[in-house]
TIBAKE-302363 format. One line per field, with one value per residue (C-alpha): x, y, z; residue number from 1. Coordinates in Angstrom, 3 decimals. Layout:
! residues N
u	[X ...]
v	[Y ...]
w	[Z ...]
num	[NUM ...]
//
This chain:
! residues 433
u	[0.000 1.231 2.651 0.573 -2.980 -5.370 -8.734 -11.167 -13.716 -16.200 -18.880 -22.323 -23.893 -23.330 -25.062 -24.194 -22.977 -20.436 -19.377 -18.807 -16.772 -14.640 -14.069 -12.859 -11.051 -7.803 -7.365 -7.755 -11.530 -13.906 -12.293 -8.961 -10.476 -12.668 -10.995 -12.963 -12.678 -14.524 -17.135 -19.588 -19.372 -20.680 -21.820 -22.142 -24.220 -24.912 -28.433 -28.390 -32.062 -34.936 -35.066 -34.451 -30.825 -29.440 -28.806 -26.898 -29.084 -30.799 -30.223 -26.468 -26.855 -28.961 -26.476 -23.618 -25.417 -26.379 -22.772 -21.514 -24.073 -22.843 -19.375 -20.774 -20.453 -23.261 -23.272 -24.112 -25.134 -26.115 -25.316 -26.107 -27.153 -29.114 -28.856 -30.239 -34.034 -34.541 -33.994 -32.444 -35.246 -37.554 -34.917 -34.460 -38.202 -38.741 -35.667 -36.284 -33.114 -35.220 -36.718 -33.280 -31.930 -34.808 -34.389 -30.702 -30.919 -28.717 -29.138 -30.202 -28.082 -29.414 -26.452 -28.742 -30.339 -29.055 -26.233 -23.313 -19.677 -17.386 -14.274 -11.656 -10.759 -7.535 -8.902 -9.057 -12.824 -14.779 -17.844 -20.369 -20.831 -22.936 -21.572 -22.225 -20.072 -17.311 -17.253 -17.860 -16.059 -13.543 -12.424 -13.572 -11.299 -12.508 -15.370 -15.053 -16.084 -17.128 -18.134 -20.746 -21.169 -22.905 -21.237 -22.398 -21.239 -21.888 -22.686 -20.602 -17.834 -17.538 -17.955 -19.404 -17.820 -16.058 -14.266 -17.341 -19.464 -18.207 -19.868 -22.694 -20.644 -21.160 -24.641 -26.833 -26.228 -22.454 -22.608 -24.147 -21.125 -18.178 -19.821 -18.378 -15.774 -13.131 -14.077 -16.015 -13.194 -10.876 -13.727 -14.325 -10.640 -10.541 -13.515 -11.712 -8.638 -10.765 -11.273 -10.882 -12.969 -11.369 -12.799 -14.811 -17.148 -18.714 -22.122 -22.232 -25.266 -26.341 -24.107 -25.853 -24.920 -25.830 -25.259 -26.347 -30.119 -31.592 -35.344 -37.511 -38.857 -35.339 -33.941 -33.718 -31.111 -29.210 -28.688 -25.999 -26.095 -22.621 -23.238 -20.079 -18.830 -15.493 -13.780 -10.575 -8.932 -7.613 -10.723 -8.808 -7.502 -11.030 -12.334 -9.611 -10.682 -14.358 -13.745 -11.918 -14.968 -17.006 -14.428 -12.529 -8.901 -7.566 -6.684 -10.286 -11.640 -10.292 -11.105 -9.394 -6.364 -6.146 -6.377 -3.477 -1.484 -2.052 -0.829 -4.209 -3.946 -2.824 -3.980 -1.825 -3.854 -0.627 0.392 -2.898 -3.207 -6.576 -8.047 -11.245 -12.801 -10.227 -10.546 -10.095 -13.733 -14.919 -14.630 -17.401 -17.499 -20.638 -21.550 -21.488 -23.317 -27.079 -29.379 -30.559 -34.221 -35.627 -39.051 -39.075 -41.001 -38.575 -36.333 -32.677 -30.532 -26.975 -24.217 -21.088 -18.902 -18.893 -22.046 -20.371 -21.654 -20.386 -22.574 -25.499 -26.019 -25.474 -27.815 -30.497 -30.286 -30.457 -33.547 -35.211 -34.675 -36.128 -39.167 -40.062 -39.683 -40.984 -43.576 -44.703 -43.950 -45.098 -43.079 -43.670 -41.015 -37.328 -34.197 -31.088 -27.633 -23.958 -22.325 -21.494 -24.838 -25.571 -28.646 -30.264 -30.098 -32.730 -35.249 -38.755 -38.288 -41.354 -43.196 -41.796 -38.034 -35.668 -32.117 -29.627 -26.100 -24.189 -22.878 -26.277 -27.958 -25.300 -25.192 -28.819 -31.095 -32.126 -32.021 -34.564 -36.834 -36.714 -37.199 -40.125 -42.027 -45.159 -43.364 -42.214 -38.398 -36.925 -33.265 -31.126 -27.813 -25.760 -24.109 -25.680 -28.824 -30.804 -33.668 -34.396 -33.673 -35.988 -38.652 -38.822 -38.581 -41.366 -43.488 -42.909 -43.722 -46.918 -45.643 -46.527 -43.451 -45.425 -46.480 -42.815 -42.581 -43.521 -45.206 -48.702 -48.832 -49.723 -46.815 -44.431 -45.635 -45.323 -41.796 -40.808 -42.262 -40.211 -37.072 -37.774 -38.350 -34.863 -33.211 -33.318 -30.610 -31.458 -33.348 -36.377 -38.849 -42.042 -44.464 -47.082 -44.579]
v	[0.000 3.517 5.575 8.465 8.746 6.763 8.130 6.180 7.788 4.971 4.910 4.043 3.150 -0.573 -0.310 1.045 -2.289 -2.562 1.061 0.469 -2.613 -0.488 2.061 -0.541 -2.988 -1.007 -1.041 -4.816 -4.908 -3.932 -6.166 -4.496 -1.024 -1.744 -4.118 -7.255 -6.452 -3.149 -2.624 -0.248 1.299 4.857 6.311 10.100 11.203 14.812 15.087 18.853 19.303 17.529 19.843 17.674 17.189 18.900 15.523 12.336 10.207 7.551 4.972 5.303 5.142 2.008 0.424 1.119 -0.376 -3.436 -3.770 -3.636 -6.257 -8.493 -8.278 -9.245 -5.889 -6.374 -3.114 -0.170 3.379 6.430 9.717 13.314 16.705 18.826 22.525 25.298 25.789 22.081 18.903 15.605 13.260 15.056 15.040 11.268 10.701 12.909 11.784 8.104 7.651 6.316 3.584 2.721 2.330 0.047 -2.141 -2.702 -2.727 0.350 2.600 6.164 8.519 12.050 14.181 17.105 15.102 14.076 15.253 17.327 17.892 20.856 20.499 23.002 23.548 24.477 27.926 28.744 28.427 26.016 24.125 21.714 18.379 15.312 13.149 10.168 11.741 12.455 8.936 6.965 9.008 11.425 8.586 5.802 2.924 0.004 1.980 3.044 6.410 6.514 9.881 9.876 13.470 14.683 16.274 19.887 23.399 25.815 29.506 30.220 27.590 27.041 23.263 21.120 17.664 15.483 18.154 20.350 17.310 17.787 21.193 19.121 18.357 21.575 21.897 24.418 27.230 26.985 27.381 30.860 33.055 31.506 31.952 35.032 35.643 35.945 32.795 30.188 28.537 28.334 26.846 24.147 23.236 23.198 20.825 18.510 18.724 17.672 14.193 12.833 10.096 6.702 6.656 9.020 8.301 11.261 10.520 12.085 10.615 14.186 17.130 20.152 23.574 27.141 26.748 24.216 24.800 24.838 25.498 22.729 25.174 25.790 22.262 21.963 24.721 23.279 19.565 17.956 14.155 12.783 9.120 8.739 7.824 9.268 7.372 7.085 7.022 10.590 12.779 15.893 14.109 12.845 16.416 17.760 15.242 15.991 19.726 19.044 17.199 20.314 22.550 23.939 23.799 23.616 27.303 28.205 26.377 28.099 25.435 22.763 25.001 25.495 21.753 21.190 24.000 22.435 19.039 17.315 15.357 15.652 18.774 18.545 16.924 15.964 13.848 11.927 8.515 8.922 5.698 4.801 7.424 9.937 13.477 14.738 13.844 16.441 19.648 21.842 24.243 24.170 27.625 27.892 31.213 31.370 31.985 35.055 34.676 36.868 38.413 41.604 43.449 42.739 45.770 44.853 47.406 46.090 47.996 49.022 46.984 43.439 42.074 38.723 35.701 33.479 35.173 37.566 38.288 34.756 33.196 35.802 35.320 31.540 31.678 34.312 32.324 29.177 30.846 32.850 30.142 27.119 28.641 31.715 34.096 37.682 40.885 44.431 44.504 45.356 43.347 45.138 43.532 44.460 47.651 51.104 52.759 56.258 58.122 57.999 54.188 54.112 56.554 55.438 51.767 49.624 47.568 45.880 45.511 42.603 43.490 40.616 40.275 41.893 44.747 45.879 45.364 47.400 50.182 50.523 48.503 51.289 53.922 51.994 51.453 55.186 56.153 53.764 53.667 52.197 49.245 45.884 45.836 42.362 41.948 38.852 39.802 36.774 35.871 32.434 32.322 30.333 29.698 33.379 34.498 31.858 32.494 36.228 35.965 33.361 35.628 38.627 36.526 35.073 31.494 29.262 27.114 23.906 24.022 23.950 20.332 17.731 15.678 16.416 18.787 16.045 13.867 16.827 17.777 14.193 13.911 17.158 15.950 12.736 14.793 16.959 13.875 12.689 15.977 18.021 20.712 22.236 25.518 24.657 27.014 27.450 25.399 28.136 30.953]
w	[0.000 -0.824 2.034 0.767 2.132 -0.014 -1.155 -3.339 -5.650 -6.252 -8.948 -7.530 -10.886 -10.184 -6.817 -3.390 -2.050 -4.853 -4.360 -0.634 -1.464 -3.813 -1.039 1.479 -0.832 -1.376 2.405 2.533 3.042 5.824 8.462 7.872 8.065 11.113 13.608 14.458 18.155 17.670 20.364 18.622 15.153 15.401 12.074 11.888 8.860 8.015 9.404 9.722 8.754 7.033 3.995 0.902 -0.116 2.961 4.623 3.821 1.577 3.753 1.003 1.558 5.341 4.916 2.482 4.884 7.892 5.826 4.646 8.224 9.261 6.438 7.982 11.406 13.147 15.632 17.597 15.390 16.299 14.233 15.967 15.071 16.395 13.938 13.231 15.423 15.544 14.825 16.845 15.878 16.892 14.434 11.687 12.077 11.837 8.775 6.813 7.458 9.525 12.395 10.174 8.777 12.311 13.274 10.201 10.913 14.713 14.962 17.986 17.137 19.248 19.587 20.632 21.496 24.308 27.731 30.003 28.750 29.708 29.009 26.844 25.705 22.058 20.366 19.487 23.217 23.534 25.693 24.529 25.983 24.244 24.904 27.713 25.447 22.745 25.251 26.637 23.440 20.755 22.281 24.560 22.306 23.224 21.089 19.537 15.903 14.443 10.767 9.334 6.527 5.303 2.151 -0.880 -0.581 -1.128 1.721 1.547 4.665 4.645 0.842 1.288 4.065 4.089 6.669 8.672 8.986 9.875 13.449 13.750 15.245 18.366 20.404 21.823 20.020 22.514 22.031 18.243 18.168 18.947 17.056 13.690 11.993 9.314 12.040 13.967 11.966 10.037 13.032 15.080 12.436 12.392 16.197 16.330 13.914 16.103 19.093 17.644 14.141 12.496 11.945 8.424 6.229 3.308 1.497 -0.010 -3.464 -5.205 -5.845 -5.059 -3.585 -4.964 -3.946 -0.254 2.289 2.525 -0.980 -0.876 -2.302 -4.859 -6.217 -6.165 -9.956 -9.889 -6.932 -7.622 -9.749 -10.152 -9.338 -8.387 -6.336 -2.891 -1.738 1.068 3.039 6.467 6.359 6.517 5.498 2.388 1.645 1.956 -0.344 -2.982 -2.309 -2.662 -5.940 -7.347 -6.514 -8.225 -5.216 -4.115 -0.570 -0.609 -1.364 1.698 4.772 7.364 5.256 4.789 8.567 9.211 6.813 8.418 11.844 10.643 10.983 7.740 4.149 2.352 -0.766 -3.536 -5.300 -2.305 -2.118 -3.798 -5.545 -6.927 -8.718 -10.963 -12.264 -10.955 -14.511 -15.212 -12.689 -14.663 -13.246 -10.343 -8.230 -6.877 -3.087 -2.837 -2.349 -5.292 -3.337 -4.220 -1.470 -1.023 -3.113 -0.389 2.437 2.894 3.591 5.380 5.358 7.139 5.308 7.659 9.062 7.436 6.854 4.972 7.791 10.391 10.700 7.007 5.741 8.280 7.635 3.866 4.128 6.366 4.181 0.983 2.576 4.153 1.079 -1.556 0.343 2.694 0.701 3.541 3.149 2.916 4.097 6.843 7.340 8.171 9.486 9.853 9.858 11.107 9.815 9.068 7.847 9.149 5.709 5.766 8.481 7.033 6.069 6.839 6.067 8.647 11.711 12.009 12.696 13.764 13.502 14.903 17.770 15.622 14.345 17.730 19.550 16.964 15.933 18.242 20.614 17.869 15.829 18.809 19.509 15.848 15.272 18.560 17.008 15.439 16.745 16.715 17.297 18.265 17.627 19.284 18.151 14.847 14.550 16.677 14.125 16.511 17.225 13.675 12.197 14.823 14.144 10.369 10.397 12.599 10.343 7.280 8.767 9.028 11.979 12.828 13.379 9.736 8.673 9.824 7.182 9.927 11.106 14.101 16.617 15.515 15.630 19.116 20.378 18.958 20.658 23.956 23.690 23.082 26.126 28.267 27.231 28.173 24.955 24.890 21.508 21.409 19.276 17.616 19.644 17.552 17.486 16.983]
num	[1 2 3 4 5 6 7 8 9 10 11 12 13 14 15 16 17 18 19 20 21 22 23 24 25 26 27 28 29 30 31 32 33 34 35 36 37 38 39 40 41 42 43 44 45 46 47 48 49 50 51 52 53 54 55 56 57 58 59 60 61 62 63 64 65 66 67 68 69 70 71 72 73 74 75 76 77 78 79 80 81 82 83 84 85 86 87 88 89 90 91 92 93 94 95 96 97 98 99 100 101 102 103 104 105 106 107 108 109 110 111 112 113 114 115 116 117 118 119 120 121 122 123 124 125 126 127 128 129 130 131 132 133 134 135 136 137 138 139 140 141 142 143 144 145 146 147 148 149 150 151 152 153 154 155 156 157 158 159 160 161 162 163 164 165 166 167 168 169 170 171 172 173 174 175 176 177 178 179 180 181 182 183 184 185 186 187 188 189 190 191 192 193 194 195 196 197 198 199 200 201 202 203 204 205 206 207 208 209 210 211 212 213 214 215 216 217 218 219 220 221 222 223 224 225 226 227 228 229 230 231 232 233 234 235 236 237 238 239 240 241 242 243 244 245 246 247 248 249 250 251 252 253 254 255 256 257 258 259 260 261 262 263 264 265 266 267 268 269 270 271 272 273 274 275 276 277 278 279 280 281 282 283 284 285 286 287 288 289 290 291 292 293 294 295 296 297 298 299 300 301 302 303 304 305 306 307 308 309 310 311 312 313 314 315 316 317 318 319 320 321 322 323 324 325 326 327 328 329 330 331 332 333 334 335 336 337 338 339 340 341 342 343 344 345 346 347 348 349 350 351 352 353 354 355 356 357 358 359 360 361 362 363 364 365 366 367 368 369 370 371 372 373 374 375 376 377 378 379 380 381 382 383 384 385 386 387 388 389 390 391 392 393 394 395 396 397 398 399 400 401 402 403 404 405 406 407 408 409 410 411 412 413 414 415 416 417 418 419 420 421 422 423 424 425 426 427 428 429 430 431 432 433]
//
């Protein structure tokens, strides 16, 4: 075997089982990759949300669990913690992950439920993570950690692959601050430094373009059939190859560049032994920016400074695009973000006002309340408070959060109650707004 890190780009056109075999075979097969004495194989898909094509395809999760069963791995678990404003138990139910787990006797592990412990990161920050995650993955002993992200571009991080798959580890409340241009990429690299997967397989049946949350109504413009799996032991190397299939180099993906700089894997594509499909066949570049299809009657007031795509502006745009295109939210209101405003920027603003991000809240929050005393002025004083941002945008657009769930309201409410009974830590949208 080559001393260089090995990454396989497997064609799925002959079936997922064959593609998985092609991923593991150059390493000597599944039993060489995953030791026979492994206690539990923990699979970490990208189950960020239940919006179509934001999550790892359940067919690939199912094929992987079936493949592991064929090789007599008896203890399987599927772990995840979804994005802010949502909760993992609901995501598993809507996406079908819960059914897949039942069929293959894999334990669903909801990392946003149960006790937490504090850990320190390389970037100097401290986060809270699931006690189960701490005991079973950070200190995993004979457990095995297999990351199963999706092949996606990302409007804030350029791509979201194996390294960024660990953004799920901090509890929701500890993700809101370190999410700006100055902090996001270093935080992602620090989370990867905290613990690295033993193996990574990127699901690339369809690659997702134009950011990480394409609205259902715009999917035709956001999906590119790729029919590949990309796998290897070095997650950074796997991500470098995955980014290349999307049209991006290491230097264009800041969190991958940092991981390479910190010595957390191989970042030089020329030093990676790529097998399977040749990278020369991937000639396109999938856009990572949003389509920016916003409601024409929502007034955006963006400061001249610090309105970054990685924080207040990017989150607000992503939420606005989703709520407008998929839920037909109404306009007639104003959204303010960033810093560096002129007095004329705030004249004759329509409707109620949402102010997002610490800069805008500090600079203009009280001024707007004083200038528009008859209006509702909502403040979201964090970069990445998806729960509050979504809640207020939905309210301003006339959307009741419970109707955003694909399940019927009673099923959604029952699922939320179950999560709370198991110690839910995620901050979830109030179902009635």
